[in-house]
SEKEVEX-825612 format. One record per residue: x, z, y of N, C-alpha, C, O, CB in turn; residue in one letter. Coordinates in steps of 0.1 Angstrom, whole numbers, plus 2048, in hexadecimal, padded with zeros to 3 digits. Glycine has a CB too. Example, Ala and Ser with C-alpha at 12.3 -4.5 7.8 and 13.67 -1.06 7.14 Angstrom:
+-----+-----+-----+------+------+------+-----+-----+-----+-----+-----+-----+------+------+------+------+
| npx | npz | npy | capx | capz | capy | cpx | cpz | cpy | opx | opz | opy | cbpx | cbpz | cbpy | voba |
+-----+-----+-----+------+------+------+-----+-----+-----+-----+-----+-----+------+------+------+------+
| 884 | 84E | 7C7 |  87B |  84E |  7D3 | 884 | 84E | 7DF | 88E | 855 | 7DF |  871 |  85A |  7D3 |    A |
| 880 | 847 | 7EA |  889 |  847 |  7F5 | 881 | 84F | 800 | 886 | 850 | 80B |  88D |  839 |  7FA |    S |
+-----+-----+-----+------+------+------+-----+-----+-----+-----+-----+-----+------+------+------+------+
// end
This chain:
+-----+-----+-----+------+------+------+-----+-----+-----+-----+-----+-----+------+------+------+------+
| npx | npz | npy | capx | capz | capy | cpx | cpz | cpy | opx | opz | opy | cbpx | cbpz | cbpy | voba |
+-----+-----+-----+------+------+------+-----+-----+-----+-----+-----+-----+------+------+------+------+
| AD6 | C5A | D5C |  AE3 |  C58 |  D61 | AED | C5B | D56 | AEB | C65 | D4F |  AE6 |  C61 |  D6E |    X |
| AF8 | C53 | D55 |  B01 |  C56 |  D4A | B09 | C63 | D4C | B0C | C67 | D57 |  B0C |  C4B |  D4A |    X |
| B0B | C6A | D41 |  B12 |  C77 |  D41 | B20 | C75 | D46 | B26 | C7E | D4C |  B12 |  C7D |  D33 |    X |
| B26 | C69 | D43 |  B34 |  C66 |  D47 | B35 | C66 | D57 | B40 | C69 | D5C |  B38 |  C58 |  D42 |    X |
| B2A | C64 | D5E |  B2A |  C65 |  D6C | B27 | C73 | D71 | B2D | C79 | D79 |  B20 |  C5A |  D73 |    X |
| B1C | C78 | D6B |  B17 |  C85 |  D6F | B23 | C90 | D6D | B24 | C98 | D76 |  B0B |  C8A |  D66 |    X |
| B2B | C8F | D63 |  B35 |  C99 |  D61 | B41 | C97 | D6B | B49 | CA0 | D6C |  B3B |  C97 |  D53 |    X |
| B42 | C8B | D71 |  B4D |  C89 |  D7A | B49 | C8B | D89 | B52 | C8B | D92 |  B51 |  C7B |  D79 |    X |
| B3C | C8F | D8C |  B38 |  C91 |  D99 | B40 | C9D | D9F | B41 | CA8 | D98 |  B29 |  C93 |  D9A |    X |
| B44 | C9C | DAB |  B4B |  CA8 |  DB1 | B41 | CB2 | DB6 | B35 | CAE | DB8 |  B55 |  CA3 |  DBD |    X |
| B46 | CBE | DB9 |  B3D |  CC8 |  DBE | B36 | CC3 | DCB | B3D | CBF | DD4 |  B45 |  CD5 |  DC0 |    X |
| B29 | CC4 | DCB |  B21 |  CC0 |  DD7 | B1E | CB1 | DD7 | B16 | CAD | DDF |  B29 |  CC3 |  DE3 |    X |
| B24 | CAA | DCE |  B20 |  C9B |  DCE | B13 | C99 | DC7 | B10 | C9F | DBC |  B2C |  C93 |  DC6 |    X |
| B0A | C91 | DCD |  AFD |  C8F |  DC7 | AFB | C80 | DC4 | B01 | C77 | DCB |  AF2 |  C94 |  DD1 |    X |
| AF3 | C7D | DBA |  AEF |  C6F |  DB7 | AE4 | C6B | DC0 | ADA | C73 | DC2 |  AEB |  C6E |  DA8 |    X |
| AE5 | C60 | DC7 |  ADB |  C5B |  DD0 | AD3 | C50 | DCA | AC7 | C4F | DCC |  AE2 |  C55 |  DDD |    X |
| AD9 | C48 | DC1 |  AD1 |  C3D |  DBA | ADA | C38 | DAE | AE6 | C39 | DAE |  ACF |  C31 |  DC4 |    X |
| AD3 | C33 | DA4 |  ADA |  C2E |  D99 | AD1 | C24 | D92 | AC4 | C24 | D93 |  ADE |  C39 |  D8F |    X |
| AD7 | C1A | D8B |  ACF |  C10 |  D83 | AD7 | C0B | D78 | AE3 | C0A | D79 |  ACA |  C05 |  D8D |    X |
| AD1 | C07 | D6D |  AD8 |  C01 |  D62 | ADC | BF3 | D65 | AD6 | BEC | D6D |  ACF |  C01 |  D55 |    X |
| AE7 | BEF | D5E |  AEC |  BE1 |  D60 | AED | BDB | D52 | AEA | BE1 | D48 |  AFB |  BE2 |  D67 |    X |
| AF1 | BCE | D52 |  AF3 |  BC7 |  D46 | AFD | BCE | D3D | B08 | BD2 | D42 |  AF7 |  BB8 |  D48 |    X |
| AFA | BCF | D30 |  B03 |  BD6 |  D27 | B01 | BE5 | D28 | AF6 | BE9 | D2D |  B12 |  BD3 |  D2A |    X |
| B0A | BED | D24 |  B09 |  BFB |  D25 | B0D | C00 | D33 | B16 | BFA | D39 |  B11 |  C02 |  D1B |    X |
| B07 | C0A | D38 |  B0B |  C10 |  D45 | B02 | C0E | D50 | AF8 | C07 | D4F |  B19 |  C0A |  D49 |    X |
| B05 | C14 | D5B |  AFD |  C14 |  D67 | B06 | C13 | D73 | B11 | C17 | D73 |  AF4 |  C20 |  D68 |    X |
| B00 | C0E | D7E |  B06 |  C10 |  D8B | B00 | C1C | D91 | AF4 | C1E | D91 |  B04 |  C03 |  D95 |    X |
| B09 | C25 | D96 |  B04 |  C32 |  D9B | B0A | C34 | DA9 | B16 | C33 | DAB |  B08 |  C3E |  D92 |    X |
| B01 | C36 | DB3 |  B05 |  C38 |  DC1 | B03 | C47 | DC4 | AF8 | C4D | DC3 |  AFD |  C30 |  DCB |    X |
| B0F | C4E | DC7 |  B0E |  C5C |  DCB | B11 | C5E | DD9 | B13 | C54 | DE1 |  B18 |  C64 |  DC2 |    X |
| B11 | C6A | DDE |  B14 |  C6D |  DEC | B22 | C69 | DEF | B26 | C67 | DFB |  B11 |  C7B |  DEF |    X |
| B2B | C69 | DE5 |  B39 |  C67 |  DE8 | B3F | C59 | DE3 | B48 | C54 | DE9 |  B41 |  C71 |  DE1 |    X |
| B39 | C53 | DD9 |  B3F |  C47 |  DD3 | B34 | C3F | DCB | B29 | C43 | DC9 |  B4A |  C4B |  DCA |    X |
| B39 | C33 | DC7 |  B31 |  C2A |  DBE | B38 | C2B | DB1 | B44 | C29 | DAF |  B31 |  C1B |  DC3 |    X |
| B30 | C2E | DA6 |  B36 |  C2F |  D99 | B32 | C22 | D92 | B26 | C1E | D91 |  B30 |  C3B |  D91 |    X |
| B3C | C1B | D8C |  B39 |  C0E |  D85 | B36 | C11 | D77 | B39 | C1C | D72 |  B46 |  C05 |  D86 |    X |
| B30 | C08 | D70 |  B2E |  C0A |  D61 | B3B | C0D | D5B | B46 | C07 | D5E |  B28 |  BFD |  D5B |    X |
| B3B | C17 | D52 |  B48 |  C1C |  D4D | B4D | C28 | D54 | B56 | C2F | D4F |  B52 |  C11 |  D4C |    X |
| B47 | C2C | D60 |  B4A |  C38 |  D67 | B55 | C37 | D72 | B57 | C41 | D78 |  B4F |  C42 |  D5D |    X |
| B5B | C2B | D74 |  B65 |  C2A |  D7E | B5F | C2D | D8C | B54 | C28 | D8F |  B6B |  C1C |  D7E |    X |
| B66 | C35 | D94 |  B61 |  C3A |  DA1 | B68 | C32 | DAC | B74 | C32 | DAD |  B64 |  C49 |  DA2 |    X |
| B60 | C2C | DB5 |  B65 |  C25 |  DC0 | B60 | C2C | DCD | B53 | C2C | DCF |  B61 |  C15 |  DC0 |    X |
| B69 | C31 | DD5 |  B65 |  C38 |  DE1 | B5E | C2E | DEB | B62 | C23 | DEC |  B71 |  C3F |  DE8 |    X |
| B54 | C33 | DF2 |  B4C |  C2A |  DFB | B55 | C24 | E06 | B53 | C18 | E09 |  B42 |  C33 |  E02 |    X |
| B5F | C2B | E0B |  B68 |  C26 |  E15 | B71 | C1B | E10 | B78 | C14 | E18 |  B70 |  C31 |  E1C |    X |
| B71 | C19 | E03 |  B7A |  C0E |  DFD | B72 | C02 | DFA | B78 | BF8 | DF4 |  B81 |  C13 |  DF1 |    X |
| B65 | C02 | DFC |  B5C |  BF6 |  DF9 | B5B | BED | E05 | B57 | BF2 | E10 |  B4F |  BFB |  DF3 |    X |
| B5D | BE0 | E04 |  B5B |  BD7 |  E0E | B54 | BCB | E09 | B56 | BC7 | DFE |  B69 |  BD3 |  E15 |    X |
| B4C | BC5 | E11 |  B45 |  BB8 |  E0E | B3D | BB9 | E01 | B3E | BB0 | DF9 |  B4F |  BAD |  E0D |    X |
| B34 | BC2 | E00 |  B2B |  BC3 |  DF4 | B20 | BB9 | DF6 | B1B | BB7 | E01 |  B26 |  BD2 |  DF3 |    X |
| B1C | BB3 | DEB |  B11 |  BAA |  DEB | B0A | BAA | DDE | B0F | BAC | DD3 |  B16 |  B9B |  DEF |    X |
| AFD | BA7 | DDF |  AF4 |  BA8 |  DD3 | AED | B9A | DD1 | AEA | B93 | DDB |  AE9 |  BB3 |  DD5 |    X |
| AEC | B96 | DC5 |  AE4 |  B8A |  DC2 | ADA | B8F | DB7 | ADA | B9B | DB4 |  AEC |  B7E |  DBD |    X |
| AD2 | B86 | DB2 |  AC8 |  B8A |  DA8 | ACE | B8F | D9B | AC8 | B96 | D93 |  ABE |  B7F |  DA5 |    X |
| ADA | B8A | D98 |  AE1 |  B8E |  D8C | AEF | B94 | D8C | AF5 | B97 | D82 |  AE1 |  B81 |  D83 |    X |
| AF4 | B96 | D99 |  B01 |  B9B |  D9A | B03 | BA4 | DA7 | AFD | BA0 | DB1 |  B0B |  B90 |  D9A |    X |
| B0A | BAF | DA5 |  B0F |  BB7 |  DB1 | B1E | BB5 | DB2 | B25 | BB7 | DA8 |  B0B |  BC6 |  DAF |    X |
| B22 | BB0 | DBE |  B31 |  BAD |  DBF | B35 | BB4 | DCC | B2E | BB5 | DD6 |  B33 |  B9E |  DC0 |    X |
| B41 | BBA | DCB |  B47 |  BC0 |  DD7 | B56 | BC0 | DD6 | B5C | BBE | DCC |  B43 |  BCF |  DD8 |    X |
| B5C | BC1 | DE2 |  B6B |  BC1 |  DE4 | B6F | BD0 | DE5 | B69 | BD8 | DEC |  B70 |  BB9 |  DF0 |    X |
| B79 | BD4 | DDD |  B7E |  BE2 |  DDE | B8C | BE0 | DE4 | B94 | BD9 | DDF |  B7F |  BE9 |  DD0 |    X |
| B8E | BE8 | DEF |  B9B |  BE7 |  DF6 | BA6 | BEB | DEC | BA5 | BF5 | DE5 |  B9B |  BF1 |  E02 |    X |
| BB0 | BE2 | DEB |  BBB |  BE4 |  DE3 | BB9 | BE1 | DD4 | BC3 | BE2 | DCC |  BBF |  BF2 |  DE4 |    X |
| BAD | BDE | DD0 |  BAB |  BDB |  DC2 | BA4 | BCE | DBF | BA2 | BC9 | DB4 |  BA2 |  BE6 |  DBC |    X |
| B9F | BC7 | DCA |  B99 |  BBA |  DC8 | B8A | BBA | DC6 | B83 | BC4 | DC9 |  B9F |  BB3 |  DBD |    X |
| B85 | BAF | DC1 |  B76 |  BAD |  DBF | B72 | BB3 | DB2 | B78 | BB1 | DA7 |  B73 |  B9F |  DC0 |    X |
| B66 | BB9 | DB2 |  B5F |  BBE |  DA6 | B51 | BB7 | DA5 | B4B | BB6 | DAF |  B5E |  BCD |  DA5 |    X |
| B4D | BB4 | D99 |  B3F |  BAF |  D97 | B39 | BB6 | D8C | B3F | BB9 | D82 |  B3F |  B9F |  D94 |    X |
| B2C | BB9 | D8D |  B25 |  BC0 |  D83 | B18 | BB8 | D80 | B11 | BB5 | D8A |  B21 |  BCF |  D87 |    X |
| B16 | BB4 | D74 |  B0A |  BAD |  D70 | AFE | BB6 | D70 | AFE | BC1 | D6B |  B0C |  BA6 |  D62 |    X |
| AF3 | BB1 | D76 |  AE7 |  BB9 |  D78 | ADC | BB4 | D6E | ADB | BA8 | D6B |  AE2 |  BB8 |  D86 |    X |
| AD4 | BBD | D6B |  AC8 |  BBA |  D63 | ABD | BB5 | D6C | ABE | BB6 | D79 |  AC3 |  BC7 |  D5B |    X |
| AB3 | BAE | D67 |  AA8 |  BA9 |  D70 | A9F | BB5 | D74 | A93 | BB6 | D70 |  AA0 |  B9F |  D69 |    X |
| AA4 | BBE | D7D |  A9D |  BC9 |  D82 | A9D | BC9 | D91 | AA4 | BC1 | D97 |  AA4 |  BD6 |  D7D |    X |
| A96 | BD2 | D97 |  A96 |  BD3 |  DA6 | AA1 | BDD | DAA | AA0 | BE9 | DA7 |  A88 |  BD9 |  DAB |    X |
| AAB | BD8 | DB0 |  AB7 |  BE0 |  DB4 | AB7 | BE3 | DC3 | AC1 | BE8 | DC9 |  AC4 |  BD9 |  DB1 |    X |
| AAB | BE1 | DCA |  AAB |  BE4 |  DD8 | AAF | BF2 | DDC | AB7 | BF3 | DE6 |  A9D |  BE1 |  DDD |    X |
| AAB | BFC | DD6 |  AAE |  C0A |  DDA | ABD | C0C | DD8 | AC4 | C12 | DE1 |  AA7 |  C14 |  DD1 |    X |
| AC3 | C07 | DCD |  AD2 |  C08 |  DCB | AD9 | C00 | DD6 | AE3 | C05 | DDC |  AD6 |  C04 |  DBD |    X |
| AD5 | BF4 | DD9 |  ADB |  BEB |  DE3 | ADB | BF2 | DF0 | AE5 | BF1 | DF8 |  AD5 |  BDD |  DE3 |    X |
| ACF | BF7 | DF4 |  ACE |  BFE |  E01 | AD7 | C0A | E02 | ADD | C0D | E0C |  AC0 |  C02 |  E04 |    X |
| AD8 | C11 | DF7 |  AE1 |  C1D |  DF7 | AEF | C19 | DF8 | AF7 | C1F | E00 |  ADF |  C25 |  DEA |    X |
| AF4 | C0F | DF1 |  B01 |  C0A |  DF2 | B04 | C06 | E00 | B0F | C09 | E06 |  B04 |  BFE |  DE8 |    X |
| AFB | BFE | E06 |  AFE |  BF9 |  E14 | AFF | C05 | E1E | B07 | C05 | E27 |  AF2 |  BEF |  E18 |    X |
| AF6 | C0E | E1D |  AF6 |  C1A |  E26 | B02 | C22 | E24 | B08 | C26 | E2E |  AE9 |  C23 |  E23 |    X |
| B07 | C25 | E18 |  B12 |  C2D |  E16 | B1F | C26 | E1A | B28 | C2D | E20 |  B14 |  C31 |  E07 |    X |
| B20 | C19 | E18 |  B2C |  C12 |  E1D | B2D | C12 | E2C | B37 | C15 | E32 |  B2C |  C03 |  E17 |    X |
| B21 | C0E | E32 |  B20 |  C0D |  E41 | B24 | C1B | E47 | B2A | C1B | E52 |  B13 |  C09 |  E45 |    X |
| B1F | C26 | E41 |  B22 |  C33 |  E46 | B30 | C37 | E47 | B34 | C40 | E4F |  B1A |  C3D |  E3E |    X |
| B39 | C30 | E3F |  B47 |  C33 |  E40 | B4F | C2C | E4B | B5A | C2F | E4E |  B4E |  C30 |  E32 |    X |
| B48 | C22 | E51 |  B4F |  C1A |  E5B | B4D | C20 | E69 | B42 | C21 | E6E |  B49 |  C0B |  E5B |    X |
| B58 | C24 | E6F |  B57 |  C29 |  E7D | B59 | C1E | E87 | B52 | C1E | E92 |  B62 |  C34 |  E7F |    X |
| B62 | C15 | E85 |  B65 |  C0A |  E8E | B68 | BFE | E86 | B6F | BFE | E7B |  B72 |  C0E |  E97 |    X |
| B63 | BF2 | E8A |  B66 |  BE6 |  E84 | B67 | BDB | E8F | B5D | BD7 | E95 |  B5B |  BE1 |  E7A |    X |
| B74 | BD8 | E93 |  B76 |  BD0 |  E9F | B7E | BC4 | E9B | B89 | BC5 | E95 |  B7D |  BD8 |  EAA |    X |
| B7A | BB8 | E9F |  B81 |  BAB |  E9D | B8B | BAA | EA9 | B87 | BAC | EB5 |  B78 |  B9F |  E9C |    X |
| B97 | BA6 | EA6 |  BA1 |  BA4 |  EB1 | BA6 | B96 | EAF | BAC | B92 | EA5 |  BAD |  BAE |  EB0 |    X |
| BA4 | B8D | EB9 |  BAA |  B7F |  EB8 | BB9 | B7F | EB8 | BBF | B87 | EBE |  BA5 |  B77 |  EC4 |    X |
| BBE | B76 | EAF |  BCD |  B75 |  EAE | BD0 | B67 | EA9 | BC9 | B62 | EA0 |  BD2 |  B80 |  EA4 |    X |
| BDA | B61 | EAE |  BE5 |  B66 |  EB6 | BE3 | B66 | EC5 | BEB | B6C | ECD |  BF1 |  B5E |  EB3 |    X |
| BD8 | B5F | ECA |  BD5 |  B5F |  ED8 | BC8 | B66 | EDB | BBF | B67 | ED2 |  BD5 |  B51 |  EDE |    X |
| BC5 | B6B | EE7 |  BB8 |  B72 |  EEA | BAC | B68 | EE8 | BA1 | B6D | EE6 |  BB8 |  B77 |  EF8 |    X |
| BAE | B5B | EE9 |  BA3 |  B52 |  EE7 | BA3 | B4C | ED9 | B9B | B42 | ED6 |  BA4 |  B47 |  EF1 |    X |
| BAB | B51 | ED0 |  BAB |  B4C |  EC2 | B9E | B4F | EBA | B97 | B59 | EBD |  BB7 |  B52 |  EBA |    X |
| B9A | B46 | EB2 |  B8F |  B48 |  EA9 | B93 | B50 | E9C | B8B | B55 | E95 |  B87 |  B3B |  EA5 |    X |
| BA0 | B50 | E9A |  BA5 |  B58 |  E8F | BAA | B65 | E94 | BAB | B67 | EA0 |  BB1 |  B50 |  E88 |    X |
| BAD | B6E | E8B |  BB2 |  B7B |  E8F | BB1 | B85 | E84 | BB2 | B82 | E78 |  BA9 |  B80 |  E9A |    X |
| BB0 | B92 | E87 |  BAF |  B9D |  E7D | BA5 | BA7 | E81 | BA1 | BA7 | E8D |  BBD |  BA4 |  E7C |    X |
| BA0 | BAE | E77 |  B96 |  BB9 |  E79 | B9D | BC6 | E78 | BA5 | BC8 | E6F |  B8A |  BB8 |  E70 |    X |
| B9B | BCF | E81 |  B9F |  BDD |  E80 | B93 | BE5 | E7C | B89 | BE5 | E83 |  BA6 |  BE2 |  E8E |    X |
| B94 | BEC | E72 |  B89 |  BF4 |  E6C | B8D | C03 | E6A | B97 | C05 | E64 |  B84 |  BEE |  E5F |    X |
| B86 | C0C | E70 |  B88 |  C1A |  E6E | B7D | C1F | E65 | B71 | C1D | E68 |  B89 |  C22 |  E7C |    X |
| B81 | C25 | E5A |  B77 |  C2B |  E50 | B7B | C39 | E4D | B86 | C3D | E4F |  B77 |  C22 |  E43 |    X |
| B71 | C40 | E48 |  B74 |  C4E |  E44 | B6B | C51 | E38 | B61 | C4A | E35 |  B71 |  C58 |  E4F |    X |
| B70 | C5B | E30 |  B68 |  C5F |  E24 | B5B | C65 | E28 | B5A | C6B | E33 |  B71 |  C68 |  E1B |    X |
| B51 | C65 | E20 |  B45 |  C6C |  E23 | B47 | C7B | E26 | B4E | C82 | E1D |  B3A |  C6A |  E18 |    X |
| B43 | C7F | E31 |  B45 |  C8D |  E35 | B53 | C90 | E3A | B56 | C9C | E3E |  B43 |  C96 |  E29 |    X |
| B5C | C86 | E3A |  B6A |  C88 |  E3F | B6B | C88 | E4E | B61 | C84 | E55 |  B73 |  C7E |  E38 |    X |
| B76 | C8B | E53 |  B79 |  C8B |  E61 | B84 | C82 | E65 | B85 | C7D | E71 |  B7C |  C99 |  E66 |    X |
| B8D | C7E | E5C |  B98 |  C76 |  E5F | B95 | C67 | E5E | B8F | C63 | E54 |  BA4 |  C79 |  E56 |    X |
| B99 | C5F | E68 |  B97 |  C51 |  E67 | BA3 | C4A | E60 | BAE | C4E | E63 |  B95 |  C4B |  E76 |    X |
| BA0 | C40 | E58 |  BAA |  C38 |  E51 | BA9 | C2A | E57 | B9F | C23 | E54 |  BA8 |  C39 |  E42 |    X |
| BB3 | C26 | E5E |  BB3 |  C18 |  E64 | BB8 | C0E | E5A | BC2 | C10 | E53 |  BBB |  C18 |  E71 |    X |
| BB1 | C02 | E5A |  BB5 |  BF7 |  E51 | BB5 | BEB | E59 | BAD | BE9 | E63 |  BAB |  BF6 |  E45 |    X |
| BBE | BE2 | E56 |  BBF |  BD5 |  E5C | BBB | BCA | E52 | BC1 | BC9 | E47 |  BCD |  BD2 |  E62 |    X |
| BB2 | BC2 | E56 |  BAD |  BB6 |  E4D | BB1 | BA9 | E54 | BAB | BA6 | E5F |  B9E |  BB7 |  E4A |    X |
| BBA | BA2 | E4E |  BBE |  B95 |  E55 | BB4 | B8A | E52 | BAF | B89 | E46 |  BCC |  B91 |  E50 |    X |
| BB0 | B83 | E5C |  BA7 |  B78 |  E5A | BAE | B6C | E54 | BBA | B6B | E53 |  BA1 |  B74 |  E68 |    X |
| BA6 | B62 | E50 |  BAB |  B56 |  E4A | BB4 | B4F | E54 | BB1 | B4E | E60 |  BA0 |  B4C |  E46 |    X |
| BC0 | B4A | E4F |  BC9 |  B43 |  E58 | BD3 | B4C | E60 | BDC | B47 | E66 |  BC1 |  B3B |  E62 |    X |
| BD2 | B59 | E5F |  BDB |  B62 |  E66 | BE7 | B64 | E5C | BE5 | B69 | E51 |  BD4 |  B70 |  E6A |    X |
| BF3 | B61 | E61 |  BFF |  B63 |  E59 | C03 | B71 | E59 | C06 | B77 | E64 |  C0A |  B5A |  E5F |    X |
| C03 | B78 | E4E |  C07 |  B86 |  E4D | C15 | B88 | E51 | C19 | B94 | E54 |  C04 |  B8C |  E40 |    X |
| C1E | B7E | E51 |  C2C |  B7F |  E55 | C2F | B7B | E63 | C3A | B7A | E67 |  C34 |  B77 |  E4B |    X |
| C24 | B78 | E6B |  C26 |  B75 |  E79 | C2D | B81 | E80 | C27 | B8C | E80 |  C18 |  B71 |  E80 |    X |
| C38 | B7E | E86 |  C3F |  B8A |  E8D | C38 | B90 | E98 | C3B | B9C | E9C |  C4C |  B85 |  E92 |    X |
| C2E | B89 | E9E |  C26 |  B8F |  EA9 | C1A | B98 | EA4 | C15 | BA0 | EAB |  C20 |  B84 |  EB2 |    X |
| C17 | B97 | E97 |  C0C |  B9E |  E92 | C0D | BAE | E92 | C04 | BB4 | E97 |  C0A |  B9A |  E83 |    X |
| C18 | BB4 | E8E |  C19 |  BC2 |  E8F | C16 | BC8 | E9D | C0F | BD2 | E9F |  C26 |  BC7 |  E8B |    X |
| C1C | BC1 | EA8 |  C1A |  BC6 |  EB5 | C0B | BC4 | EBA | C06 | BCC | EC1 |  C23 |  BBE |  EBF |    X |
| C05 | BB9 | EB5 |  BF7 |  BB6 |  EB9 | BEE | BC1 | EB3 | BE5 | BC6 | EB9 |  BF3 |  BA8 |  EB4 |    X |
| BF1 | BC5 | EA6 |  BE9 |  BCF |  E9F | BEB | BDC | EA7 | BE1 | BE3 | EA9 |  BED |  BD0 |  E91 |    X |
| BF7 | BE0 | EAA |  BFA |  BEC |  EB0 | BF3 | BED | EBE | BED | BF7 | EC2 |  C09 |  BEE |  EB2 |    X |
| BF4 | BE2 | EC6 |  BEE |  BE2 |  ED3 | BDE | BE3 | ED2 | BD8 | BEA | ED9 |  BF1 |  BD5 |  EDA |    X |
| BD9 | BDC | EC8 |  BCA |  BDC |  EC7 | BC6 | BEA | EC2 | BBB | BEF | EC6 |  BC5 |  BD2 |  EBC |    X |
| BCD | BF1 | EB9 |  BCA |  BFE |  EB5 | BCB | C08 | EC1 | BC2 | C11 | EC2 |  BD4 |  C03 |  EAA |    X |
| BD5 | C06 | EC9 |  BD6 |  C0F |  ED5 | BCA | C0E | EDE | BC4 | C18 | EE3 |  BE3 |  C0C |  EDD |    X |
| BC5 | C01 | EE0 |  BB9 |  BFF |  EE9 | BAD | C05 | EE2 | BA5 | C0C | EE9 |  BB7 |  BF0 |  EEB |    X |
| BAB | C04 | ED5 |  BA0 |  C0A |  ECF | BA0 | C19 | ECF | B96 | C1F | ED1 |  B9F |  C05 |  EC0 |    X |
| BAC | C1F | ECD |  BAD |  C2D |  ECE | BA9 | C32 | EDC | BA2 | C3C | EDD |  BBC |  C32 |  ECB |    X |
| BAD | C2B | EE6 |  BA9 |  C2F |  EF4 | B9A | C2D | EF6 | B93 | C36 | EFC |  BB1 |  C26 |  EFE |    X |
| B95 | C22 | EF1 |  B86 |  C1F |  EF3 | B7D | C28 | EEB | B73 | C2C | EF0 |  B84 |  C10 |  EF0 |    X |
| B81 | C2A | EDF |  B78 |  C30 |  ED5 | B7B | C3F | ED2 | B72 | C46 | ECD |  B78 |  C28 |  EC8 |    X |
| B87 | C42 | ED5 |  B8B |  C50 |  ED2 | B8D | C53 | EC3 | B8D | C5F | EBF |  B81 |  C5A |  ED8 |    X |
| B8E | C49 | EBC |  B90 |  C4A |  EAD | B9E | C48 | EAA | BA2 | C49 | E9E |  B87 |  C40 |  EA6 |    X |
+-----+-----+-----+------+------+------+-----+-----+-----+-----+-----+-----+------+------+------+------+
// end
């Protein structure tokens, strides 16, 4: 494991899996975050839509966009399973809400996530394709759906 990652681990943070990638560096999965080649730390609760192919690992980072890492011809199953488990563990609620009508096939997702070991939920709204972010009815629809989820889930 690269010293640039090892030296940045927080107290109590442990490495769960790591593997070399194309060029210099490694992908490192810890209990708290994913470390990209070069040492950049991405918190698990900020990773969305991760996918693996035989030569690339790609994921969306909330607020920062898509990242791709070129992979060597190695077996990355352990790292892929660790990434999937850590990301999934941060998701408390993931609910699709039809919008603008209850029978719409379009809508938005309400997602509650928390940091590993954390107690506070962070709610996020993901608009589906075709949903106008400037629709004047959207803020009330989100507020109403959040209230229902709070009542149902206690989150």
